[in-house]
PDB file of the backbone (N, CA, C, O) and the ligand in Angstrom, with CONECT records:
HET     ZN  A 101       1
ATOM      1  N   MET A   1      95.092 -67.201 318.775  1.00  0.00           N
ATOM      2  CA  MET A   1      93.689 -67.339 318.289  1.00  0.00           C
ATOM      3  C   MET A   1      93.775 -66.171 317.201  1.00  0.00           C
ATOM      4  O   MET A   1      94.377 -65.135 317.483  1.00  0.00           O
ATOM      5  N   GLY A   2      93.182 -66.344 315.987  1.00  0.00           N
ATOM      6  CA  GLY A   2      93.042 -65.184 314.948  1.00  0.00           C
ATOM      7  C   GLY A   2      91.738 -64.599 315.291  1.00  0.00           C
ATOM      8  O   GLY A   2      90.849 -65.069 316.000  1.00  0.00           O
ATOM      9  N   GLU A   3      91.794 -63.470 314.645  1.00  0.00           N
ATOM     10  CA  GLU A   3      90.681 -62.429 314.773  1.00  0.00           C
ATOM     11  C   GLU A   3      89.437 -63.074 314.255  1.00  0.00           C
ATOM     12  O   GLU A   3      88.488 -62.849 315.007  1.00  0.00           O
ATOM     13  N   ARG A   4      89.160 -63.735 313.312  1.00  0.00           N
ATOM     14  CA  ARG A   4      87.938 -64.375 313.075  1.00  0.00           C
ATOM     15  C   ARG A   4      87.305 -65.543 313.731  1.00  0.00           C
ATOM     16  O   ARG A   4      86.129 -65.907 313.720  1.00  0.00           O
ATOM     17  N   ASP A   5      88.524 -66.133 314.399  1.00  0.00           N
ATOM     18  CA  ASP A   5      88.092 -67.360 315.399  1.00  0.00           C
ATOM     19  C   ASP A   5      87.513 -66.681 316.641  1.00  0.00           C
ATOM     20  O   ASP A   5      86.660 -67.222 317.345  1.00  0.00           O
ATOM     21  N   ALA A   6      88.015 -65.479 316.870  1.00  0.00           N
ATOM     22  CA  ALA A   6      87.441 -64.815 318.232  1.00  0.00           C
ATOM     23  C   ALA A   6      86.120 -64.163 317.849  1.00  0.00           C
ATOM     24  O   ALA A   6      85.245 -64.041 318.706  1.00  0.00           O
ATOM     25  N   GLU A   7      85.937 -63.745 316.624  1.00  0.00           N
ATOM     26  CA  GLU A   7      84.535 -63.209 316.293  1.00  0.00           C
ATOM     27  C   GLU A   7      83.611 -64.455 316.277  1.00  0.00           C
ATOM     28  O   GLU A   7      82.488 -64.360 316.774  1.00  0.00           O
ATOM     29  N   GLU A   8      83.994 -65.504 315.781  1.00  0.00           N
ATOM     30  CA  GLU A   8      83.307 -66.740 315.939  1.00  0.00           C
ATOM     31  C   GLU A   8      82.818 -67.222 317.309  1.00  0.00           C
ATOM     32  O   GLU A   8      81.634 -67.481 317.523  1.00  0.00           O
ATOM     33  N   VAL A   9      83.750 -67.325 318.187  1.00  0.00           N
ATOM     34  CA  VAL A   9      83.531 -67.543 319.413  1.00  0.00           C
ATOM     35  C   VAL A   9      82.295 -66.541 319.996  1.00  0.00           C
ATOM     36  O   VAL A   9      81.207 -66.914 320.436  1.00  0.00           O
ATOM     37  N   ILE A  10      82.731 -65.340 319.882  1.00  0.00           N
ATOM     38  CA  ILE A  10      81.890 -64.028 320.291  1.00  0.00           C
ATOM     39  C   ILE A  10      80.412 -64.480 319.973  1.00  0.00           C
ATOM     40  O   ILE A  10      79.578 -64.718 320.846  1.00  0.00           O
ATOM     41  N   ALA A  11      80.181 -64.573 318.541  1.00  0.00           N
ATOM     42  CA  ALA A  11      78.968 -64.856 318.029  1.00  0.00           C
ATOM     43  C   ALA A  11      78.207 -66.043 318.558  1.00  0.00           C
ATOM     44  O   ALA A  11      76.982 -66.067 318.674  1.00  0.00           O
ATOM     45  N   GLU A  12      78.959 -66.945 318.845  1.00  0.00           N
ATOM     46  CA  GLU A  12      78.454 -68.320 319.427  1.00  0.00           C
ATOM     47  C   GLU A  12      77.795 -68.275 320.885  1.00  0.00           C
ATOM     48  O   GLU A  12      76.815 -68.896 321.297  1.00  0.00           O
ATOM     49  N   VAL A  13      78.631 -67.348 321.550  1.00  0.00           N
ATOM     50  CA  VAL A  13      78.233 -67.283 322.848  1.00  0.00           C
ATOM     51  C   VAL A  13      77.016 -66.323 322.939  1.00  0.00           C
ATOM     52  O   VAL A  13      76.083 -66.643 323.676  1.00  0.00           O
ATOM     53  N   CYS A  14      76.979 -65.373 322.359  1.00  0.00           N
ATOM     54  CA  CYS A  14      75.828 -64.630 322.073  1.00  0.00           C
ATOM     55  C   CYS A  14      74.530 -65.228 321.515  1.00  0.00           C
ATOM     56  O   CYS A  14      73.421 -64.973 321.984  1.00  0.00           O
ATOM     57  N   ARG A  15      74.752 -66.023 320.500  1.00  0.00           N
ATOM     58  CA  ARG A  15      73.747 -66.750 320.017  1.00  0.00           C
ATOM     59  C   ARG A  15      73.113 -67.678 321.021  1.00  0.00           C
ATOM     60  O   ARG A  15      71.887 -67.659 321.133  1.00  0.00           O
ATOM     61  N   LEU A  16      73.821 -68.465 321.741  1.00  0.00           N
ATOM     62  CA  LEU A  16      73.643 -69.405 322.731  1.00  0.00           C
ATOM     63  C   LEU A  16      73.017 -68.991 324.106  1.00  0.00           C
ATOM     64  O   LEU A  16      72.115 -69.613 324.665  1.00  0.00           O
ATOM     65  N   TYR A  17      73.651 -67.797 324.598  1.00  0.00           N
ATOM     66  CA  TYR A  17      73.172 -67.335 325.988  1.00  0.00           C
ATOM     67  C   TYR A  17      72.597 -66.063 325.812  1.00  0.00           C
ATOM     68  O   TYR A  17      72.462 -65.499 326.898  1.00  0.00           O
ATOM     69  N   GLY A  18      72.140 -65.283 324.686  1.00  0.00           N
ATOM     70  CA  GLY A  18      71.551 -63.995 324.641  1.00  0.00           C
ATOM     71  C   GLY A  18      72.417 -62.884 325.414  1.00  0.00           C
ATOM     72  O   GLY A  18      73.599 -62.575 325.261  1.00  0.00           O
ATOM     73  N   GLU A  19      71.540 -62.435 326.204  1.00  0.00           N
ATOM     74  CA  GLU A  19      71.789 -61.199 326.985  1.00  0.00           C
ATOM     75  C   GLU A  19      72.946 -61.599 328.104  1.00  0.00           C
ATOM     76  O   GLU A  19      73.714 -60.712 328.476  1.00  0.00           O
ATOM     77  N   LYS A  20      73.048 -62.739 328.555  1.00  0.00           N
ATOM     78  CA  LYS A  20      73.892 -63.164 329.388  1.00  0.00           C
ATOM     79  C   LYS A  20      75.152 -63.378 328.815  1.00  0.00           C
ATOM     80  O   LYS A  20      76.152 -63.067 329.461  1.00  0.00           O
ATOM     81  N   GLY A  21      75.257 -63.907 327.594  1.00  0.00           N
ATOM     82  CA  GLY A  21      76.304 -63.950 326.578  1.00  0.00           C
ATOM     83  C   GLY A  21      77.018 -62.528 326.298  1.00  0.00           C
ATOM     84  O   GLY A  21      78.223 -62.281 326.347  1.00  0.00           O
ATOM     85  N   GLU A  22      75.903 -61.625 325.979  1.00  0.00           N
ATOM     86  CA  GLU A  22      76.613 -60.388 325.559  1.00  0.00           C
ATOM     87  C   GLU A  22      77.605 -59.694 326.869  1.00  0.00           C
ATOM     88  O   GLU A  22      78.737 -59.224 326.754  1.00  0.00           O
ATOM     89  N   LYS A  23      76.777 -59.807 328.099  1.00  0.00           N
ATOM     90  CA  LYS A  23      77.406 -59.484 329.140  1.00  0.00           C
ATOM     91  C   LYS A  23      78.734 -60.063 329.326  1.00  0.00           C
ATOM     92  O   LYS A  23      79.715 -59.334 329.475  1.00  0.00           O
ATOM     93  N   ALA A  24      78.820 -61.414 329.324  1.00  0.00           N
ATOM     94  CA  ALA A  24      79.955 -61.898 329.268  1.00  0.00           C
ATOM     95  C   ALA A  24      81.181 -61.586 328.438  1.00  0.00           C
ATOM     96  O   ALA A  24      82.304 -61.375 328.897  1.00  0.00           O
ATOM     97  N   VAL A  25      80.780 -61.580 326.959  1.00  0.00           N
ATOM     98  CA  VAL A  25      81.711 -60.943 326.122  1.00  0.00           C
ATOM     99  C   VAL A  25      82.258 -59.630 326.441  1.00  0.00           C
ATOM    100  O   VAL A  25      83.425 -59.368 326.151  1.00  0.00           O
ATOM    101  N   ARG A  26      81.268 -58.535 327.192  1.00  0.00           N
ATOM    102  CA  ARG A  26      81.754 -57.198 327.280  1.00  0.00           C
ATOM    103  C   ARG A  26      82.675 -57.388 328.372  1.00  0.00           C
ATOM    104  O   ARG A  26      83.717 -56.739 328.277  1.00  0.00           O
ATOM    105  N   ALA A  27      82.532 -58.169 329.451  1.00  0.00           N
ATOM    106  CA  ALA A  27      83.369 -58.081 330.625  1.00  0.00           C
ATOM    107  C   ALA A  27      84.620 -58.840 330.097  1.00  0.00           C
ATOM    108  O   ALA A  27      85.684 -58.455 330.582  1.00  0.00           O
ATOM    109  N   ALA A  28      84.675 -59.754 329.276  1.00  0.00           N
ATOM    110  CA  ALA A  28      85.861 -60.282 328.814  1.00  0.00           C
ATOM    111  C   ALA A  28      86.956 -59.274 328.059  1.00  0.00           C
ATOM    112  O   ALA A  28      88.166 -59.150 328.249  1.00  0.00           O
ATOM    113  N   ARG A  29      86.039 -58.590 327.113  1.00  0.00           N
ATOM    114  CA  ARG A  29      86.807 -57.511 326.295  1.00  0.00           C
ATOM    115  C   ARG A  29      87.293 -56.342 327.143  1.00  0.00           C
ATOM    116  O   ARG A  29      88.365 -55.777 326.925  1.00  0.00           O
ATOM    117  N   ASN A  30      86.387 -55.979 328.201  1.00  0.00           N
ATOM    118  CA  ASN A  30      86.851 -54.907 329.119  1.00  0.00           C
ATOM    119  C   ASN A  30      87.938 -55.171 329.935  1.00  0.00           C
ATOM    120  O   ASN A  30      88.424 -54.232 330.566  1.00  0.00           O
ATOM    121  N   GLY A  31      88.509 -56.533 330.057  1.00  0.00           N
ATOM    122  CA  GLY A  31      89.517 -56.829 330.907  1.00  0.00           C
ATOM    123  C   GLY A  31      89.093 -57.053 332.422  1.00  0.00           C
ATOM    124  O   GLY A  31      89.809 -56.879 333.409  1.00  0.00           O
ATOM    125  N   HIS A  32      87.849 -57.452 332.391  1.00  0.00           N
ATOM    126  CA  HIS A  32      87.110 -57.790 333.942  1.00  0.00           C
ATOM    127  C   HIS A  32      87.306 -59.284 334.331  1.00  0.00           C
ATOM    128  O   HIS A  32      86.872 -59.781 335.371  1.00  0.00           O
ATOM    129  N   VAL A  33      87.904 -59.841 333.517  1.00  0.00           N
ATOM    130  CA  VAL A  33      88.346 -61.244 334.043  1.00  0.00           C
ATOM    131  C   VAL A  33      89.681 -61.388 334.177  1.00  0.00           C
ATOM    132  O   VAL A  33      90.477 -61.404 333.238  1.00  0.00           O
ATOM    133  N   ILE A  34      90.006 -61.516 335.581  1.00  0.00           N
ATOM    134  CA  ILE A  34      91.300 -61.394 336.021  1.00  0.00           C
ATOM    135  C   ILE A  34      91.952 -62.532 336.721  1.00  0.00           C
ATOM    136  O   ILE A  34      91.473 -62.838 337.813  1.00  0.00           O
ATOM    137  N   GLN A  35      92.893 -63.160 336.302  1.00  0.00           N
ATOM    138  CA  GLN A  35      93.542 -64.183 336.953  1.00  0.00           C
ATOM    139  C   GLN A  35      94.689 -63.685 337.952  1.00  0.00           C
ATOM    140  O   GLN A  35      95.678 -63.104 337.505  1.00  0.00           O
ATOM    141  N   TYR A  36      94.526 -63.927 339.291  1.00  0.00           N
ATOM    142  CA  TYR A  36      95.568 -63.630 340.233  1.00  0.00           C
ATOM    143  C   TYR A  36      96.119 -65.136 340.579  1.00  0.00           C
ATOM    144  O   TYR A  36      95.612 -66.172 340.148  1.00  0.00           O
ATOM    145  N   HIS A  37      97.214 -65.051 341.409  1.00  0.00           N
ATOM    146  CA  HIS A  37      97.901 -66.394 341.585  1.00  0.00           C
ATOM    147  C   HIS A  37      97.106 -67.347 342.159  1.00  0.00           C
ATOM    148  O   HIS A  37      97.272 -68.527 341.850  1.00  0.00           O
ATOM    149  N   ASP A  38      96.160 -66.977 343.049  1.00  0.00           N
ATOM    150  CA  ASP A  38      95.309 -68.011 343.814  1.00  0.00           C
ATOM    151  C   ASP A  38      93.935 -68.052 343.249  1.00  0.00           C
ATOM    152  O   ASP A  38      93.354 -69.131 343.134  1.00  0.00           O
ATOM    153  N   PHE A  39      93.455 -67.069 342.936  1.00  0.00           N
ATOM    154  CA  PHE A  39      92.038 -67.161 342.258  1.00  0.00           C
ATOM    155  C   PHE A  39      91.958 -66.315 341.058  1.00  0.00           C
ATOM    156  O   PHE A  39      92.832 -65.515 340.725  1.00  0.00           O
ATOM    157  N   CYS A  40      90.581 -66.594 340.270  1.00  0.00           N
ATOM    158  CA  CYS A  40      90.158 -65.851 339.070  1.00  0.00           C
ATOM    159  C   CYS A  40      89.074 -65.210 339.553  1.00  0.00           C
ATOM    160  O   CYS A  40      88.337 -65.806 340.338  1.00  0.00           O
ATOM    161  N   VAL A  41      88.807 -63.907 339.167  1.00  0.00           N
ATOM    162  CA  VAL A  41      87.717 -63.296 339.571  1.00  0.00           C
ATOM    163  C   VAL A  41      86.999 -62.584 338.320  1.00  0.00           C
ATOM    164  O   VAL A  41      87.585 -62.430 337.248  1.00  0.00           O
ATOM    165  N   VAL A  42      85.810 -62.207 338.529  1.00  0.00           N
ATOM    166  CA  VAL A  42      85.054 -61.530 337.352  1.00  0.00           C
ATOM    167  C   VAL A  42      84.543 -60.366 338.042  1.00  0.00           C
ATOM    168  O   VAL A  42      83.743 -60.497 338.969  1.00  0.00           O
ATOM    169  N   ILE A  43      84.978 -59.167 337.628  1.00  0.00           N
ATOM    170  CA  ILE A  43      84.323 -57.873 337.908  1.00  0.00           C
ATOM    171  C   ILE A  43      82.896 -57.772 337.385  1.00  0.00           C
ATOM    172  O   ILE A  43      82.612 -57.638 336.195  1.00  0.00           O
ATOM    173  N   GLY A  44      82.011 -57.850 338.410  1.00  0.00           N
ATOM    174  CA  GLY A  44      80.524 -57.631 338.080  1.00  0.00           C
ATOM    175  C   GLY A  44      79.969 -56.188 338.008  1.00  0.00           C
ATOM    176  O   GLY A  44      80.753 -55.241 337.944  1.00  0.00           O
ATOM    177  N   THR A  45      78.911 -56.044 338.015  1.00  0.00           N
ATOM    178  CA  THR A  45      77.972 -54.589 337.924  1.00  0.00           C
ATOM    179  C   THR A  45      78.093 -54.091 339.444  1.00  0.00           C
ATOM    180  O   THR A  45      78.331 -52.910 339.698  1.00  0.00           O
ATOM    181  N   THR A  46      77.929 -54.994 340.368  1.00  0.00           N
ATOM    182  CA  THR A  46      77.847 -54.541 341.772  1.00  0.00           C
ATOM    183  C   THR A  46      79.025 -54.885 342.573  1.00  0.00           C
ATOM    184  O   THR A  46      79.554 -54.128 343.387  1.00  0.00           O
ATOM    185  N   ASP A  47      79.452 -56.238 342.250  1.00  0.00           N
ATOM    186  CA  ASP A  47      80.639 -56.723 342.967  1.00  0.00           C
ATOM    187  C   ASP A  47      81.504 -57.531 342.353  1.00  0.00           C
ATOM    188  O   ASP A  47      81.312 -57.616 341.140  1.00  0.00           O
ATOM    189  N   THR A  48      82.472 -58.207 342.819  1.00  0.00           N
ATOM    190  CA  THR A  48      83.635 -58.888 342.163  1.00  0.00           C
ATOM    191  C   THR A  48      83.471 -60.312 342.807  1.00  0.00           C
ATOM    192  O   THR A  48      83.321 -60.533 344.008  1.00  0.00           O
ATOM    193  N   TYR A  49      83.529 -61.291 341.739  1.00  0.00           N
ATOM    194  CA  TYR A  49      83.277 -62.705 342.282  1.00  0.00           C
ATOM    195  C   TYR A  49      84.221 -63.610 341.908  1.00  0.00           C
ATOM    196  O   TYR A  49      84.736 -63.409 340.808  1.00  0.00           O
ATOM    197  N   VAL A  50      84.582 -64.551 342.531  1.00  0.00           N
ATOM    198  CA  VAL A  50      85.642 -65.568 342.403  1.00  0.00           C
ATOM    199  C   VAL A  50      85.164 -66.538 341.542  1.00  0.00           C
ATOM    200  O   VAL A  50      84.078 -66.972 341.924  1.00  0.00           O
ATOM    201  N   VAL A  51      85.550 -67.010 340.580  1.00  0.00           N
ATOM    202  CA  VAL A  51      85.039 -67.841 339.512  1.00  0.00           C
ATOM    203  C   VAL A  51      85.953 -69.121 339.078  1.00  0.00           C
ATOM    204  O   VAL A  51      87.178 -69.055 339.178  1.00  0.00           O
ATOM    205  N   ASP A  52      85.362 -70.168 338.642  1.00  0.00           N
ATOM    206  CA  ASP A  52      86.185 -71.049 337.758  1.00  0.00           C
ATOM    207  C   ASP A  52      85.133 -71.637 336.707  1.00  0.00           C
ATOM    208  O   ASP A  52      84.002 -71.189 336.519  1.00  0.00           O
ATOM    209  N   GLU A  53      85.714 -72.714 336.067  1.00  0.00           N
ATOM    210  CA  GLU A  53      85.155 -73.347 335.219  1.00  0.00           C
ATOM    211  C   GLU A  53      83.393 -73.618 335.641  1.00  0.00           C
ATOM    212  O   GLU A  53      82.463 -73.386 334.869  1.00  0.00           O
ATOM    213  N   GLY A  54      83.295 -74.019 336.685  1.00  0.00           N
ATOM    214  CA  GLY A  54      81.915 -74.579 337.113  1.00  0.00           C
ATOM    215  C   GLY A  54      81.452 -74.006 338.588  1.00  0.00           C
ATOM    216  O   GLY A  54      80.593 -74.485 339.328  1.00  0.00           O
ATOM    217  N   PHE A  55      82.177 -72.974 338.774  1.00  0.00           N
ATOM    218  CA  PHE A  55      81.892 -72.358 340.196  1.00  0.00           C
ATOM    219  C   PHE A  55      81.642 -70.827 340.235  1.00  0.00           C
ATOM    220  O   PHE A  55      82.190 -70.220 339.314  1.00  0.00           O
ATOM    221  N   CYS A  56      81.047 -70.205 340.962  1.00  0.00           N
ATOM    222  CA  CYS A  56      81.020 -68.671 341.132  1.00  0.00           C
ATOM    223  C   CYS A  56      80.504 -68.381 342.567  1.00  0.00           C
ATOM    224  O   CYS A  56      79.685 -69.108 343.129  1.00  0.00           O
ATOM    225  N   THR A  57      80.977 -67.401 343.050  1.00  0.00           N
ATOM    226  CA  THR A  57      80.512 -66.741 344.417  1.00  0.00           C
ATOM    227  C   THR A  57      79.241 -65.915 344.542  1.00  0.00           C
ATOM    228  O   THR A  57      78.831 -65.496 345.625  1.00  0.00           O
ATOM    229  N   CYS A  58      78.640 -65.703 343.372  1.00  0.00           N
ATOM    230  CA  CYS A  58      77.523 -64.657 343.397  1.00  0.00           C
ATOM    231  C   CYS A  58      76.189 -65.446 343.634  1.00  0.00           C
ATOM    232  O   CYS A  58      76.017 -66.642 343.396  1.00  0.00           O
ATOM    233  N   GLY A  59      75.342 -64.625 344.108  1.00  0.00           N
ATOM    234  CA  GLY A  59      73.977 -65.017 344.784  1.00  0.00           C
ATOM    235  C   GLY A  59      73.305 -66.056 343.456  1.00  0.00           C
ATOM    236  O   GLY A  59      72.876 -67.182 343.707  1.00  0.00           O
ATOM    237  N   ASP A  60      73.302 -65.551 342.237  1.00  0.00           N
ATOM    238  CA  ASP A  60      72.716 -66.433 341.255  1.00  0.00           C
ATOM    239  C   ASP A  60      73.163 -67.698 341.247  1.00  0.00           C
ATOM    240  O   ASP A  60      72.321 -68.567 341.024  1.00  0.00           O
ATOM    241  N   PHE A  61      74.399 -68.057 341.454  1.00  0.00           N
ATOM    242  CA  PHE A  61      74.820 -69.241 341.353  1.00  0.00           C
ATOM    243  C   PHE A  61      74.833 -70.061 342.622  1.00  0.00           C
ATOM    244  O   PHE A  61      74.600 -71.270 342.586  1.00  0.00           O
ATOM    245  N   MET A  62      75.092 -69.439 343.702  1.00  0.00           N
ATOM    246  CA  MET A  62      74.968 -70.205 345.110  1.00  0.00           C
ATOM    247  C   MET A  62      73.594 -70.428 345.532  1.00  0.00           C
ATOM    248  O   MET A  62      73.336 -71.404 346.236  1.00  0.00           O
ATOM    249  N   TYR A  63      72.662 -69.589 345.155  1.00  0.00           N
ATOM    250  CA  TYR A  63      71.304 -69.751 345.831  1.00  0.00           C
ATOM    251  C   TYR A  63      70.316 -70.399 344.691  1.00  0.00           C
ATOM    252  O   TYR A  63      69.507 -71.256 345.048  1.00  0.00           O
ATOM    253  N   ARG A  64      70.378 -70.026 343.444  1.00  0.00           N
ATOM    254  CA  ARG A  64      69.564 -70.444 342.208  1.00  0.00           C
ATOM    255  C   ARG A  64      70.242 -71.620 341.403  1.00  0.00           C
ATOM    256  O   ARG A  64      69.673 -72.330 340.574  1.00  0.00           O
ATOM    257  N   GLU A  65      71.461 -71.690 341.766  1.00  0.00           N
ATOM    258  CA  GLU A  65      72.156 -72.926 340.978  1.00  0.00           C
ATOM    259  C   GLU A  65      72.127 -72.661 339.510  1.00  0.00           C
ATOM    260  O   GLU A  65      72.298 -73.605 338.739  1.00  0.00           O
ATOM    261  N   SER A  66      71.924 -71.454 339.062  1.00  0.00           N
ATOM    262  CA  SER A  66      71.956 -71.197 337.642  1.00  0.00           C
ATOM    263  C   SER A  66      73.230 -70.822 337.115  1.00  0.00           C
ATOM    264  O   SER A  66      74.033 -70.199 337.810  1.00  0.00           O
ATOM    265  N   GLN A  67      73.499 -71.190 335.820  1.00  0.00           N
ATOM    266  CA  GLN A  67      74.999 -70.833 335.458  1.00  0.00           C
ATOM    267  C   GLN A  67      74.735 -69.468 335.102  1.00  0.00           C
ATOM    268  O   GLN A  67      74.002 -69.093 334.186  1.00  0.00           O
ATOM    269  N   CYS A  68      75.560 -68.570 336.102  1.00  0.00           N
ATOM    270  CA  CYS A  68      75.596 -67.064 335.848  1.00  0.00           C
ATOM    271  C   CYS A  68      76.297 -66.781 334.632  1.00  0.00           C
ATOM    272  O   CYS A  68      76.821 -67.635 333.917  1.00  0.00           O
ATOM    273  N   TRP A  69      76.283 -65.403 334.405  1.00  0.00           N
ATOM    274  CA  TRP A  69      77.237 -64.724 333.441  1.00  0.00           C
ATOM    275  C   TRP A  69      78.610 -64.724 333.769  1.00  0.00           C
ATOM    276  O   TRP A  69      79.455 -64.726 332.874  1.00  0.00           O
ATOM    277  N   HIS A  70      78.952 -64.722 335.105  1.00  0.00           N
ATOM    278  CA  HIS A  70      80.312 -64.644 335.445  1.00  0.00           C
ATOM    279  C   HIS A  70      81.293 -65.906 335.005  1.00  0.00           C
ATOM    280  O   HIS A  70      82.480 -65.897 334.680  1.00  0.00           O
ATOM    281  N   ILE A  71      80.443 -66.878 335.105  1.00  0.00           N
ATOM    282  CA  ILE A  71      81.053 -68.272 334.881  1.00  0.00           C
ATOM    283  C   ILE A  71      81.309 -68.366 333.241  1.00  0.00           C
ATOM    284  O   ILE A  71      82.252 -68.958 332.717  1.00  0.00           O
ATOM    285  N   LEU A  72      80.282 -67.667 332.572  1.00  0.00           N
ATOM    286  CA  LEU A  72      80.342 -67.566 331.164  1.00  0.00           C
ATOM    287  C   LEU A  72      81.368 -66.596 330.586  1.00  0.00           C
ATOM    288  O   LEU A  72      82.012 -66.740 329.548  1.00  0.00           O
ATOM    289  N   ALA A  73      81.399 -65.616 331.420  1.00  0.00           N
ATOM    290  CA  ALA A  73      82.679 -64.416 331.173  1.00  0.00           C
ATOM    291  C   ALA A  73      84.016 -65.238 331.213  1.00  0.00           C
ATOM    292  O   ALA A  73      84.909 -65.217 330.366  1.00  0.00           O
ATOM    293  N   PHE A  74      83.967 -65.945 332.341  1.00  0.00           N
ATOM    294  CA  PHE A  74      85.599 -66.718 332.608  1.00  0.00           C
ATOM    295  C   PHE A  74      85.736 -67.583 331.272  1.00  0.00           C
ATOM    296  O   PHE A  74      86.701 -67.520 330.511  1.00  0.00           O
ATOM    297  N   ARG A  75      84.549 -68.452 331.099  1.00  0.00           N
ATOM    298  CA  ARG A  75      84.936 -69.333 329.899  1.00  0.00           C
ATOM    299  C   ARG A  75      85.189 -68.722 328.490  1.00  0.00           C
ATOM    300  O   ARG A  75      85.941 -69.189 327.634  1.00  0.00           O
ATOM    301  N   THR A  76      84.511 -67.718 328.408  1.00  0.00           N
ATOM    302  CA  THR A  76      84.681 -66.689 327.187  1.00  0.00           C
ATOM    303  C   THR A  76      86.038 -66.109 327.188  1.00  0.00           C
ATOM    304  O   THR A  76      86.727 -66.171 326.169  1.00  0.00           O
ATOM    305  N   ALA A  77      86.446 -65.575 328.221  1.00  0.00           N
ATOM    306  CA  ALA A  77      87.698 -64.918 328.321  1.00  0.00           C
ATOM    307  C   ALA A  77      88.732 -66.086 327.932  1.00  0.00           C
ATOM    308  O   ALA A  77      89.533 -65.956 327.007  1.00  0.00           O
ATOM    309  N   LYS A  78      88.652 -67.075 328.614  1.00  0.00           N
ATOM    310  CA  LYS A  78      89.763 -68.042 328.345  1.00  0.00           C
ATOM    311  C   LYS A  78      89.725 -68.501 327.011  1.00  0.00           C
ATOM    312  O   LYS A  78      90.823 -68.644 326.474  1.00  0.00           O
ATOM    313  N   ALA A  79      88.707 -68.768 326.343  1.00  0.00           N
ATOM    314  CA  ALA A  79      88.655 -69.139 325.028  1.00  0.00           C
ATOM    315  C   ALA A  79      89.208 -68.207 323.916  1.00  0.00           C
ATOM    316  O   ALA A  79      89.650 -68.563 322.824  1.00  0.00           O
ATOM    317  N   LEU A  80      89.094 -66.885 324.427  1.00  0.00           N
ATOM    318  CA  LEU A  80      89.527 -65.653 323.672  1.00  0.00           C
ATOM    319  C   LEU A  80      91.105 -65.335 324.021  1.00  0.00           C
ATOM    320  O   LEU A  80      91.837 -64.624 323.332  1.00  0.00           O
ATOM    321  N   GLY A  81      91.457 -65.981 325.179  1.00  0.00           N
ATOM    322  CA  GLY A  81      92.672 -65.606 325.542  1.00  0.00           C
ATOM    323  C   GLY A  81      92.903 -64.146 326.103  1.00  0.00           C
ATOM    324  O   GLY A  81      93.885 -63.407 326.033  1.00  0.00           O
ATOM    325  N   MET A  82      91.592 -63.978 326.715  1.00  0.00           N
ATOM    326  CA  MET A  82      91.437 -62.168 327.255  1.00  0.00           C
ATOM    327  C   MET A  82      91.745 -62.307 328.792  1.00  0.00           C
ATOM    328  O   MET A  82      91.723 -61.294 329.492  1.00  0.00           O
ATOM    329  N   ILE A  83      92.009 -63.441 329.289  1.00  0.00           N
ATOM    330  CA  ILE A  83      91.970 -63.119 330.935  1.00  0.00           C
ATOM    331  C   ILE A  83      93.311 -62.380 331.206  1.00  0.00           C
ATOM    332  O   ILE A  83      94.388 -62.740 330.730  1.00  0.00           O
ATOM    333  N   VAL A  84      93.138 -61.344 331.997  1.00  0.00           N
ATOM    334  CA  VAL A  84      94.195 -60.580 332.403  1.00  0.00           C
ATOM    335  C   VAL A  84      94.883 -61.265 333.555  1.00  0.00           C
ATOM    336  O   VAL A  84      94.309 -61.617 334.586  1.00  0.00           O
ATOM    337  N   GLN A  85      96.222 -61.429 333.277  1.00  0.00           N
ATOM    338  CA  GLN A  85      97.067 -61.849 334.422  1.00  0.00           C
ATOM    339  C   GLN A  85      97.657 -60.745 335.481  1.00  0.00           C
ATOM    340  O   GLN A  85      98.227 -59.699 335.170  1.00  0.00           O
ATOM    341  N   ARG A  86      97.400 -61.203 336.751  1.00  0.00           N
ATOM    342  CA  ARG A  86      97.896 -60.213 337.677  1.00  0.00           C
ATOM    343  C   ARG A  86      98.880 -60.779 338.684  1.00  0.00           C
ATOM    344  O   ARG A  86      98.478 -61.586 339.522  1.00  0.00           O
ATOM    345  N   ASP A  87     100.173 -60.388 338.642  1.00  0.00           N
ATOM    346  CA  ASP A  87     101.232 -60.965 339.468  1.00  0.00           C
ATOM    347  C   ASP A  87     100.941 -60.586 340.966  1.00  0.00           C
ATOM    348  O   ASP A  87     101.732 -59.954 341.666  1.00  0.00           O
ATOM    349  N   GLU A  88      99.912 -60.972 341.309  1.00  0.00           N
ATOM    350  CA  GLU A  88      99.228 -60.557 342.734  1.00  0.00           C
ATOM    351  C   GLU A  88      98.444 -61.762 343.468  1.00  0.00           C
ATOM    352  O   GLU A  88      97.933 -62.680 342.827  1.00  0.00           O
ATOM    353  N   TRP A  89      98.401 -61.673 344.791  1.00  0.00           N
ATOM    354  CA  TRP A  89      97.541 -62.752 345.301  1.00  0.00           C
ATOM    355  C   TRP A  89      96.068 -62.109 345.555  1.00  0.00           C
ATOM    356  O   TRP A  89      96.035 -61.121 346.289  1.00  0.00           O
ATOM    357  N   TYR A  90      94.908 -62.565 345.034  1.00  0.00           N
ATOM    358  CA  TYR A  90      93.717 -61.861 345.582  1.00  0.00           C
ATOM    359  C   TYR A  90      93.479 -61.851 346.849  1.00  0.00           C
ATOM    360  O   TYR A  90      92.801 -60.942 347.328  1.00  0.00           O
ATOM    361  N   MET A  91      94.071 -63.011 347.744  1.00  0.00           N
ATOM    362  CA  MET A  91      93.763 -62.776 349.140  1.00  0.00           C
ATOM    363  C   MET A  91      94.255 -61.639 349.954  1.00  0.00           C
ATOM    364  O   MET A  91      93.708 -61.177 350.955  1.00  0.00           O
ATOM    365  N   ASP A  92      95.406 -61.231 349.375  1.00  0.00           N
ATOM    366  CA  ASP A  92      96.144 -60.028 349.866  1.00  0.00           C
ATOM    367  C   ASP A  92      95.280 -58.829 349.782  1.00  0.00           C
ATOM    368  O   ASP A  92      95.416 -57.898 350.576  1.00  0.00           O
ATOM    369  N   LEU A  93      94.284 -58.829 348.723  1.00  0.00           N
ATOM    370  CA  LEU A  93      93.500 -57.583 348.328  1.00  0.00           C
ATOM    371  C   LEU A  93      92.323 -57.349 349.211  1.00  0.00           C
ATOM    372  O   LEU A  93      91.844 -56.235 349.425  1.00  0.00           O
ATOM    373  N   LEU A  94      91.885 -58.475 349.712  1.00  0.00           N
ATOM    374  CA  LEU A  94      90.675 -58.477 350.505  1.00  0.00           C
ATOM    375  C   LEU A  94      90.747 -57.779 352.039  1.00  0.00           C
ATOM    376  O   LEU A  94      89.745 -57.755 352.755  1.00  0.00           O
TER     377      LEU A  94
HETATM  378 ZN    ZN A 101      78.352 -65.495 339.164  1.00  0.00          ZN2+
END
């Protein structure tokens, strides 16, 4: 993906999701979206959550069923090719 495409994706995420979008973009840029062999995780402000396209283990998603910024971070990082690949199993780190 070209530099300008990436900027467009980022602008779009921020426009559509406001503050949540900015958090998602920041996480993607900081390498906080990590793909392990078994799971993909997002490192949040207070904890690390397992995520995918439509699922997250955080309270916001589990109890309020709202689309949290972790899922957004996962999607943004995927679109930008910024998911960090780790040659490890997340289960082994727990
Ligand atoms: Zn979440």
